[in-house]
N, CA, C, O and the ligand as a Tripos MOL2 file, in Angstrom:
@<TRIPOS>MOLECULE
protein
  233   231    59     0     0
PROTEIN
NO_CHARGES

@<TRIPOS>ATOM
      1 N          11.1180    6.8120  -11.6460 N.3       1 MET1
      2 CA         10.5660    6.9600  -10.3020 C.3       1 MET1
      3 C           9.8290    5.6820   -9.9150 C.2       1 MET1
      4 O           9.0100    5.1510  -10.6640 O.2       1 MET1
      5 N          10.1520    5.2200   -8.7300 N.am      2 THR2
      6 CA          9.4410    4.0600   -8.2100 C.3       2 THR2
      7 C           8.7740    4.4490   -6.8960 C.2       2 THR2
      8 O           9.3980    5.0420   -6.0160 O.2       2 THR2
      9 N           7.5080    4.1070   -6.7810 N.am      3 LEU3
     10 CA          6.7710    4.3710   -5.5470 C.3       3 LEU3
     11 C           6.7600    3.1010   -4.7080 C.2       3 LEU3
     12 O           6.6310    1.9950   -5.2340 O.2       3 LEU3
     13 N           6.8950    3.2720   -3.4190 N.am      4 GLU4
     14 CA          6.9110    2.1040   -2.5400 C.3       4 GLU4
     15 C           5.9560    2.2910   -1.3670 C.2       4 GLU4
     16 O           5.9150    3.3410   -0.7260 O.2       4 GLU4
     17 N           5.1990    1.2460   -1.1130 N.am      5 PHE5
     18 CA          4.3040    1.2370    0.0500 C.3       5 PHE5
     19 C           4.6530    0.0420    0.9260 C.2       5 PHE5
     20 O           4.8590   -1.0660    0.4310 O.2       5 PHE5
     21 N           4.7170    0.2780    2.2250 N.am      6 ARG6
     22 CA          4.9750   -0.8120    3.1700 C.3       6 ARG6
     23 C           3.8700   -0.8540    4.2180 C.2       6 ARG6
     24 O           3.4950    0.1650    4.7990 O.2       6 ARG6
     25 N           3.3560   -2.0710    4.4410 N.am      7 CYS7
     26 CA          2.2910   -2.2320    5.4350 C.3       7 CYS7
     27 C           2.7330   -1.7320    6.8090 C.2       7 CYS7
     28 O           1.9390   -1.1490    7.5480 O.2       7 CYS7
     29 N           3.9870   -1.9580    7.1450 N.am      8 GLU8
     30 CA          4.4410   -1.5680    8.4860 C.3       8 GLU8
     31 C           4.3690   -0.0610    8.6810 C.2       8 GLU8
     32 O           4.3300    0.4080    9.8190 O.2       8 GLU8
     33 N           4.3500    0.7080    7.5950 N.am      9 HIS9
     34 CA          4.2510    2.1640    7.7120 C.3       9 HIS9
     35 C           2.8450    2.6300    8.0590 C.2       9 HIS9
     36 O           2.6500    3.7770    8.4620 O.2       9 HIS9
     37 N           1.8730    1.7530    7.9040 N.am     10 VAL10
     38 CA          0.5060    2.1200    8.3150 C.3      10 VAL10
     39 C           0.1060    1.3490    9.5740 C.2      10 VAL10
     40 O          -1.0740    1.2630    9.9110 O.2      10 VAL10
     41 N           1.0970    0.7930   10.2580 N.am     11 GLY11
     42 CA          0.8200    0.1800   11.5470 C.3      11 GLY11
     43 C           0.6790   -1.3240   11.5410 C.2      11 GLY11
     44 O           0.4800   -1.9330   12.5920 O.2      11 GLY11
     45 N           0.7820   -1.9410   10.3540 N.am     12 VAL12
     46 CA          0.7150   -3.3950   10.2790 C.3      12 VAL12
     47 C           2.1460   -3.9180   10.4550 C.2      12 VAL12
     48 O           2.8090   -4.3030    9.4920 O.2      12 VAL12
     49 N           2.5910   -3.9170   11.6940 N.am     13 THR13
     50 CA          4.0090   -4.1620   11.9520 C.3      13 THR13
     51 C           4.4370   -5.6020   11.7090 C.2      13 THR13
     52 O           5.6300   -5.8840   11.5930 O.2      13 THR13
     53 N           3.4720   -6.5160   11.6300 N.am     14 ASP14
     54 CA          3.8500   -7.9100   11.4060 C.3      14 ASP14
     55 C           3.9060   -8.2720    9.9320 C.2      14 ASP14
     56 O           4.1670   -9.4240    9.5870 O.2      14 ASP14
     57 N           3.6650   -7.2990    9.0560 N.am     15 CYS15
     58 CA          3.7450   -7.5450    7.6190 C.3      15 CYS15
     59 C           4.9310   -6.7730    7.0670 C.2      15 CYS15
     60 O           4.9590   -5.5440    7.1270 O.2      15 CYS15
     61 N           5.9000   -7.4830    6.5340 N.am     16 LYS16
     62 CA          7.1070   -6.8330    6.0230 C.3      16 LYS16
     63 C           7.0640   -6.6630    4.5070 C.2      16 LYS16
     64 O           8.0770   -6.3490    3.8810 O.2      16 LYS16
     65 N           5.8980   -6.8700    3.9300 N.am     17 ALA17
     66 CA          5.7860   -6.7790    2.4780 C.3      17 ALA17
     67 C           6.0070   -5.3460    2.0080 C.2      17 ALA17
     68 O           5.5420   -4.3960    2.6390 O.2      17 ALA17
     69 N           6.7120   -5.2020    0.9090 N.am     18 ALA18
     70 CA          6.8850   -3.9150    0.2620 C.3      18 ALA18
     71 C           6.2540   -4.0090   -1.1240 C.2      18 ALA18
     72 O           6.5600   -4.9210   -1.8930 O.2      18 ALA18
     73 N           5.3770   -3.0670   -1.4350 N.am     19 THR19
     74 CA          4.7400   -3.0350   -2.7470 C.3      19 THR19
     75 C           5.3210   -1.8720   -3.5270 C.2      19 THR19
     76 O           5.3510   -0.7430   -3.0360 O.2      19 THR19
     77 N           5.7830   -2.1390   -4.7390 N.am     20 THR20
     78 CA          6.3560   -1.0700   -5.5480 C.3      20 THR20
     79 C           5.6680   -1.0060   -6.9040 C.2      20 THR20
     80 O           5.1730   -2.0080   -7.4200 O.2      20 THR20
     81 N           5.6520    0.1950   -7.4630 N.am     21 ALA21
     82 CA          5.0560    0.3980   -8.7840 C.3      21 ALA21
     83 C           5.5910    1.6960   -9.3600 C.2      21 ALA21
     84 O           6.1860    2.5090   -8.6530 O.2      21 ALA21
     85 N           5.3710    1.8770  -10.6570 N.am     22 ASP22
     86 CA          5.8820    3.0650  -11.3360 C.3      22 ASP22
     87 C           4.9100    4.2330  -11.3250 C.2      22 ASP22
     88 O           5.2920    5.3640  -11.6260 O.2      22 ASP22
     89 N           3.6470    3.9630  -10.9780 N.am     23 SER23
     90 CA          2.6630    5.0390  -10.9420 C.3      23 SER23
     91 C           1.7470    4.8450   -9.7510 C.2      23 SER23
     92 O           1.6520    3.7500   -9.1980 O.2      23 SER23
     93 N           1.0750    5.9150   -9.3630 N.am     24 LYS24
     94 CA          0.1860    5.8650   -8.2090 C.3      24 LYS24
     95 C          -0.9700    4.8940   -8.4470 C.2      24 LYS24
     96 O          -1.3320    4.1200   -7.5600 O.2      24 LYS24
     97 N          -1.5450    4.9410   -9.6480 N.am     25 ASP25
     98 CA         -2.6730    4.0590   -9.9410 C.3      25 ASP25
     99 C          -2.2700    2.5930   -9.8580 C.2      25 ASP25
    100 O          -2.9930    1.7620   -9.3100 O.2      25 ASP25
    101 N          -1.0930    2.2940  -10.4170 N.am     26 GLU26
    102 CA         -0.6040    0.9200  -10.3830 C.3      26 GLU26
    103 C          -0.3330    0.4980   -8.9480 C.2      26 GLU26
    104 O          -0.6530   -0.6210   -8.5470 O.2      26 GLU26
    105 N           0.2580    1.4010   -8.1810 N.am     27 LEU27
    106 CA          0.5700    1.0840   -6.7850 C.3      27 LEU27
    107 C          -0.7110    0.7930   -6.0060 C.2      27 LEU27
    108 O          -0.7830   -0.1790   -5.2550 O.2      27 LEU27
    109 N          -1.7180    1.6420   -6.1910 N.am     28 LEU28
    110 CA         -2.9710    1.4490   -5.4560 C.3      28 LEU28
    111 C          -3.6230    0.1240   -5.8140 C.2      28 LEU28
    112 O          -4.1930   -0.5430   -4.9510 O.2      28 LEU28
    113 N          -3.5440   -0.2600   -7.0780 N.am     29 ALA29
    114 CA         -4.1250   -1.5310   -7.4990 C.3      29 ALA29
    115 C          -3.4080   -2.6930   -6.8130 C.2      29 ALA29
    116 O          -4.0420   -3.6420   -6.3520 O.2      29 ALA29
    117 N          -2.0800   -2.6040   -6.7520 N.am     30 LYS30
    118 CA         -1.3050   -3.6700   -6.1070 C.3      30 LYS30
    119 C          -1.5510   -3.7000   -4.6070 C.2      30 LYS30
    120 O          -1.6770   -4.7710   -4.0140 O.2      30 LYS30
    121 N          -1.6180   -2.5170   -3.9920 N.am     31 VAL31
    122 CA         -1.8440   -2.4520   -2.5460 C.3      31 VAL31
    123 C          -3.2400   -2.9890   -2.2110 C.2      31 VAL31
    124 O          -3.4220   -3.6960   -1.2200 O.2      31 VAL31
    125 N          -4.2150   -2.6460   -3.0450 N.am     32 ALA32
    126 CA         -5.5800   -3.1290   -2.8070 C.3      32 ALA32
    127 C          -5.6240   -4.6480   -2.8830 C.2      32 ALA32
    128 O          -6.2720   -5.2970   -2.0620 O.2      32 ALA32
    129 N          -4.9330   -5.2160   -3.8730 N.am     33 ALA33
    130 CA         -4.9110   -6.6680   -4.0260 C.3      33 ALA33
    131 C          -4.2000   -7.3180   -2.8430 C.2      33 ALA33
    132 O          -4.6460   -8.3440   -2.3300 O.2      33 ALA33
    133 N          -3.0960   -6.7190   -2.4140 N.am     34 HIS34
    134 CA         -2.3480   -7.2440   -1.2700 C.3      34 HIS34
    135 C          -3.1970   -7.1900    0.0060 C.2      34 HIS34
    136 O          -3.2520   -8.1560    0.7670 O.2      34 HIS34
    137 N          -3.8520   -6.0580    0.2260 N.am     35 ALA35
    138 CA         -4.6570   -5.8910    1.4380 C.3      35 ALA35
    139 C          -5.7720   -6.9340    1.4950 C.2      35 ALA35
    140 O          -6.0720   -7.4860    2.5530 O.2      35 ALA35
    141 N          -6.3760   -7.1910    0.3380 N.am     36 LYS36
    142 CA         -7.4810   -8.1390    0.2950 C.3      36 LYS36
    143 C          -6.9840   -9.5730    0.4520 C.2      36 LYS36
    144 O          -7.5250  -10.3420    1.2470 O.2      36 LYS36
    145 N          -5.9480   -9.9270   -0.3130 N.am     37 ASP37
    146 CA         -5.4670  -11.3120   -0.3170 C.3      37 ASP37
    147 C          -4.7720  -11.6890    0.9890 C.2      37 ASP37
    148 O          -4.9740  -12.7820    1.5170 O.2      37 ASP37
    149 N          -3.9570  -10.7770    1.5010 N.am     38 VAL38
    150 CA         -3.1180  -11.1060    2.6500 C.3      38 VAL38
    151 C          -3.7780  -10.7360    3.9690 C.2      38 VAL38
    152 O          -3.6530  -11.4530    4.9620 O.2      38 VAL38
    153 N          -4.4890   -9.5950    3.9690 N.am     39 HIS39
    154 CA         -5.0400   -9.1080    5.2360 C.3      39 HIS39
    155 C          -6.5580   -9.1940    5.3090 C.2      39 HIS39
    156 O          -7.1350   -8.9290    6.3630 O.2      39 HIS39
    157 N          -7.2160   -9.5590    4.2130 N.am     40 GLY40
    158 CA         -8.6700   -9.6540    4.2220 C.3      40 GLY40
    159 C          -9.3560   -8.3150    4.4070 C.2      40 GLY40
    160 O         -10.4570   -8.2340    4.9520 O.2      40 GLY40
    161 N          -8.6800   -7.2470    3.9400 N.am     41 VAL41
    162 CA         -9.2040   -5.8930    4.1180 C.3      41 VAL41
    163 C          -9.5580   -5.2970    2.7590 C.2      41 VAL41
    164 O          -8.7520   -5.3240    1.8290 O.2      41 VAL41
    165 N         -10.7810   -4.7550    2.6550 N.am     42 GLU42
    166 CA        -11.1700   -4.0190    1.4550 C.3      42 GLU42
    167 C         -10.8190   -2.5580    1.6670 C.2      42 GLU42
    168 O         -11.2670   -1.9480    2.6380 O.2      42 GLU42
    169 N         -10.0250   -1.9900    0.7710 N.am     43 LEU43
    170 CA         -9.6370   -0.5900    0.9260 C.3      43 LEU43
    171 C         -10.8040    0.3320    0.6060 C.2      43 LEU43
    172 O         -11.4840    0.1640   -0.4070 O.2      43 LEU43
    173 N         -11.0290    1.3070    1.4800 N.am     44 ASN44
    174 CA        -11.9940    2.3650    1.1740 C.3      44 ASN44
    175 C         -11.2140    3.6710    0.9820 C.2      44 ASN44
    176 O          -9.9890    3.6900    1.0980 O.2      44 ASN44
    177 N         -11.9270    4.7560    0.6900 N.am     45 ASP45
    178 CA        -11.2390    6.0180    0.3880 C.3      45 ASP45
    179 C         -10.3680    6.4850    1.5420 C.2      45 ASP45
    180 O          -9.2710    7.0020    1.3330 O.2      45 ASP45
    181 N         -10.8630    6.3000    2.7700 N.am     46 THR46
    182 CA        -10.0910    6.7390    3.9310 C.3      46 THR46
    183 C          -8.7770    5.9830    4.0290 C.2      46 THR46
    184 O          -7.7250    6.5770    4.2650 O.2      46 THR46
    185 N          -8.8430    4.6790    3.8480 N.am     47 LEU47
    186 CA         -7.6330    3.8660    3.9300 C.3      47 LEU47
    187 C          -6.6780    4.1860    2.7840 C.2      47 LEU47
    188 O          -5.4620    4.2260    2.9700 O.2      47 LEU47
    189 N          -7.2380    4.4130    1.6020 N.am     48 ILE48
    190 CA         -6.3960    4.7370    0.4480 C.3      48 ILE48
    191 C          -5.6700    6.0610    0.6710 C.2      48 ILE48
    192 O          -4.4710    6.1730    0.4150 O.2      48 ILE48
    193 N          -6.4090    7.0620    1.1520 N.am     49 ASN49
    194 CA         -5.7820    8.3660    1.3900 C.3      49 ASN49
    195 C          -4.7010    8.2670    2.4580 C.2      49 ASN49
    196 O          -3.6450    8.8910    2.3460 O.2      49 ASN49
    197 N          -4.9700    7.4820    3.4860 N.am     50 TYR50
    198 CA         -3.9660    7.3020    4.5370 C.3      50 TYR50
    199 C          -2.7450    6.5740    3.9870 C.2      50 TYR50
    200 O          -1.6060    6.9490    4.2660 O.2      50 TYR50
    201 N          -2.9930    5.5420    3.2110 N.am     51 ALA51
    202 CA         -1.8860    4.7810    2.6380 C.3      51 ALA51
    203 C          -1.0120    5.6790    1.7640 C.2      51 ALA51
    204 O           0.2140    5.5720    1.7820 O.2      51 ALA51
    205 N          -1.6510    6.5640    1.0010 N.am     52 LEU52
    206 CA         -0.8930    7.4290    0.0920 C.3      52 LEU52
    207 C           0.0320    8.3790    0.8530 C.2      52 LEU52
    208 O           1.0800    8.7680    0.3380 O.2      52 LEU52
    209 N          -0.3510    8.7530    2.0720 N.am     53 THR53
    210 CA          0.5040    9.6640    2.8320 C.3      53 THR53
    211 C           1.7930    8.9800    3.2740 C.2      53 THR53
    212 O           2.7520    9.6540    3.6510 O.2      53 THR53
    213 N           1.8270    7.6520    3.2320 N.am     54 THR54
    214 CA          2.9990    6.9130    3.6900 C.3      54 THR54
    215 C           3.8630    6.4150    2.5390 C.2      54 THR54
    216 O           4.9270    5.8350    2.7580 O.2      54 THR54
    217 N           3.4000    6.6460    1.3040 N.am     55 VAL55
    218 CA          4.1440    6.1490    0.1420 C.3      55 VAL55
    219 C           5.4480    6.9330   -0.0050 C.2      55 VAL55
    220 O           5.4730    8.1560    0.1360 O.2      55 VAL55
    221 N           6.5210    6.2120   -0.2900 N.am     56 THR56
    222 CA          7.8020    6.8720   -0.4980 C.3      56 THR56
    223 C           8.2530    6.6940   -1.9400 C.2      56 THR56
    224 O           7.8820    5.7300   -2.6080 O.2      56 THR56
    225 N           9.0600    7.6420   -2.4070 N.am     57 GLU57
    226 CA          9.6220    7.5750   -3.7560 C.3      57 GLU57
    227 C          11.0530    7.1140   -3.6860 C.2      57 GLU57
    228 O          11.8100    7.4770   -2.7850 O.2      57 GLU57
    229 N          11.4070    6.2930   -4.6750 N.am     58 LYS58
    230 CA         12.7890    5.8090   -4.7080 C.3      58 LYS58
    231 C          13.4220    6.1850   -6.0260 C.2      58 LYS58
    232 O          14.5890    5.8720   -6.2620 O.2      58 LYS58
    233 ZN          0.7030   -6.4240    4.1440 Zn       59 ZN59
@<TRIPOS>BOND
     1     1     2 1
     2     2     3 1
     3     3     4 2
     4     3     5 am
     5     5     6 1
     6     6     7 1
     7     7     8 2
     8     7     9 am
     9     9    10 1
    10    10    11 1
    11    11    12 2
    12    11    13 am
    13    13    14 1
    14    14    15 1
    15    15    16 2
    16    15    17 am
    17    17    18 1
    18    18    19 1
    19    19    20 2
    20    19    21 am
    21    21    22 1
    22    22    23 1
    23    23    24 2
    24    23    25 am
    25    25    26 1
    26    26    27 1
    27    27    28 2
    28    27    29 am
    29    29    30 1
    30    30    31 1
    31    31    32 2
    32    31    33 am
    33    33    34 1
    34    34    35 1
    35    35    36 2
    36    35    37 am
    37    37    38 1
    38    38    39 1
    39    39    40 2
    40    39    41 am
    41    41    42 1
    42    42    43 1
    43    43    44 2
    44    43    45 am
    45    45    46 1
    46    46    47 1
    47    47    48 2
    48    47    49 am
    49    49    50 1
    50    50    51 1
    51    51    52 2
    52    51    53 am
    53    53    54 1
    54    54    55 1
    55    55    56 2
    56    55    57 am
    57    57    58 1
    58    58    59 1
    59    59    60 2
    60    59    61 am
    61    61    62 1
    62    62    63 1
    63    63    64 2
    64    63    65 am
    65    65    66 1
    66    66    67 1
    67    67    68 2
    68    67    69 am
    69    69    70 1
    70    70    71 1
    71    71    72 2
    72    71    73 am
    73    73    74 1
    74    74    75 1
    75    75    76 2
    76    75    77 am
    77    77    78 1
    78    78    79 1
    79    79    80 2
    80    79    81 am
    81    81    82 1
    82    82    83 1
    83    83    84 2
    84    83    85 am
    85    85    86 1
    86    86    87 1
    87    87    88 2
    88    87    89 am
    89    89    90 1
    90    90    91 1
    91    91    92 2
    92    91    93 am
    93    93    94 1
    94    94    95 1
    95    95    96 2
    96    95    97 am
    97    97    98 1
    98    98    99 1
    99    99   100 2
   100    99   101 am
   101   101   102 1
   102   102   103 1
   103   103   104 2
   104   103   105 am
   105   105   106 1
   106   106   107 1
   107   107   108 2
   108   107   109 am
   109   109   110 1
   110   110   111 1
   111   111   112 2
   112   111   113 am
   113   113   114 1
   114   114   115 1
   115   115   116 2
   116   115   117 am
   117   117   118 1
   118   118   119 1
   119   119   120 2
   120   119   121 am
   121   121   122 1
   122   122   123 1
   123   123   124 2
   124   123   125 am
   125   125   126 1
   126   126   127 1
   127   127   128 2
   128   127   129 am
   129   129   130 1
   130   130   131 1
   131   131   132 2
   132   131   133 am
   133   133   134 1
   134   134   135 1
   135   135   136 2
   136   135   137 am
   137   137   138 1
   138   138   139 1
   139   139   140 2
   140   139   141 am
   141   141   142 1
   142   142   143 1
   143   143   144 2
   144   143   145 am
   145   145   146 1
   146   146   147 1
   147   147   148 2
   148   147   149 am
   149   149   150 1
   150   150   151 1
   151   151   152 2
   152   151   153 am
   153   153   154 1
   154   154   155 1
   155   155   156 2
   156   155   157 am
   157   157   158 1
   158   158   159 1
   159   159   160 2
   160   159   161 am
   161   161   162 1
   162   162   163 1
   163   163   164 2
   164   163   165 am
   165   165   166 1
   166   166   167 1
   167   167   168 2
   168   167   169 am
   169   169   170 1
   170   170   171 1
   171   171   172 2
   172   171   173 am
   173   173   174 1
   174   174   175 1
   175   175   176 2
   176   175   177 am
   177   177   178 1
   178   178   179 1
   179   179   180 2
   180   179   181 am
   181   181   182 1
   182   182   183 1
   183   183   184 2
   184   183   185 am
   185   185   186 1
   186   186   187 1
   187   187   188 2
   188   187   189 am
   189   189   190 1
   190   190   191 1
   191   191   192 2
   192   191   193 am
   193   193   194 1
   194   194   195 1
   195   195   196 2
   196   195   197 am
   197   197   198 1
   198   198   199 1
   199   199   200 2
   200   199   201 am
   201   201   202 1
   202   202   203 1
   203   203   204 2
   204   203   205 am
   205   205   206 1
   206   206   207 1
   207   207   208 2
   208   207   209 am
   209   209   210 1
   210   210   211 1
   211   211   212 2
   212   211   213 am
   213   213   214 1
   214   214   215 1
   215   215   216 2
   216   215   217 am
   217   217   218 1
   218   218   219 1
   219   219   220 2
   220   219   221 am
   221   221   222 1
   222   222   223 1
   223   223   224 2
   224   223   225 am
   225   225   226 1
   226   226   227 1
   227   227   228 2
   228   227   229 am
   229   229   230 1
   230   230   231 1
   231   231   232 2
@<TRIPOS>SUBSTRUCTURE
     1 MET1         2 RESIDUE 1 A MET
     2 THR2         6 RESIDUE 1 A THR
     3 LEU3        10 RESIDUE 1 A LEU
     4 GLU4        14 RESIDUE 1 A GLU
     5 PHE5        18 RESIDUE 1 A PHE
     6 ARG6        22 RESIDUE 1 A ARG
     7 CYS7        26 RESIDUE 1 A CYS
     8 GLU8        30 RESIDUE 1 A GLU
     9 HIS9        34 RESIDUE 1 A HIS
    10 VAL10       38 RESIDUE 1 A VAL
    11 GLY11       42 RESIDUE 1 A GLY
    12 VAL12       46 RESIDUE 1 A VAL
    13 THR13       50 RESIDUE 1 A THR
    14 ASP14       54 RESIDUE 1 A ASP
    15 CYS15       58 RESIDUE 1 A CYS
    16 LYS16       62 RESIDUE 1 A LYS
    17 ALA17       66 RESIDUE 1 A ALA
    18 ALA18       70 RESIDUE 1 A ALA
    19 THR19       74 RESIDUE 1 A THR
    20 THR20       78 RESIDUE 1 A THR
    21 ALA21       82 RESIDUE 1 A ALA
    22 ASP22       86 RESIDUE 1 A ASP
    23 SER23       90 RESIDUE 1 A SER
    24 LYS24       94 RESIDUE 1 A LYS
    25 ASP25       98 RESIDUE 1 A ASP
    26 GLU26      102 RESIDUE 1 A GLU
    27 LEU27      106 RESIDUE 1 A LEU
    28 LEU28      110 RESIDUE 1 A LEU
    29 ALA29      114 RESIDUE 1 A ALA
    30 LYS30      118 RESIDUE 1 A LYS
    31 VAL31      122 RESIDUE 1 A VAL
    32 ALA32      126 RESIDUE 1 A ALA
    33 ALA33      130 RESIDUE 1 A ALA
    34 HIS34      134 RESIDUE 1 A HIS
    35 ALA35      138 RESIDUE 1 A ALA
    36 LYS36      142 RESIDUE 1 A LYS
    37 ASP37      146 RESIDUE 1 A ASP
    38 VAL38      150 RESIDUE 1 A VAL
    39 HIS39      154 RESIDUE 1 A HIS
    40 GLY40      158 RESIDUE 1 A GLY
    41 VAL41      162 RESIDUE 1 A VAL
    42 GLU42      166 RESIDUE 1 A GLU
    43 LEU43      170 RESIDUE 1 A LEU
    44 ASN44      174 RESIDUE 1 A ASN
    45 ASP45      178 RESIDUE 1 A ASP
    46 THR46      182 RESIDUE 1 A THR
    47 LEU47      186 RESIDUE 1 A LEU
    48 ILE48      190 RESIDUE 1 A ILE
    49 ASN49      194 RESIDUE 1 A ASN
    50 TYR50      198 RESIDUE 1 A TYR
    51 ALA51      202 RESIDUE 1 A ALA
    52 LEU52      206 RESIDUE 1 A LEU
    53 THR53      210 RESIDUE 1 A THR
    54 THR54      214 RESIDUE 1 A THR
    55 VAL55      218 RESIDUE 1 A VAL
    56 THR56      222 RESIDUE 1 A THR
    57 GLU57      226 RESIDUE 1 A GLU
    58 LYS58      230 RESIDUE 1 A LYS
    59 ZN59       233 GROUP 0 **** ****
């Protein structure tokens, strides 16, 4: 199982990055790093919960 998160699914339509990982914890760590490095955003619980609702399984 691979989990995938895309910024465009949470409304960041100008970011085409796709983050994938094998577990939710790993995915969240990668998404948090991406959000901070690329978008200058620190994820809080609200953002994390919202992001998780958009994660797809492949
Ligand atoms: Zn992004």
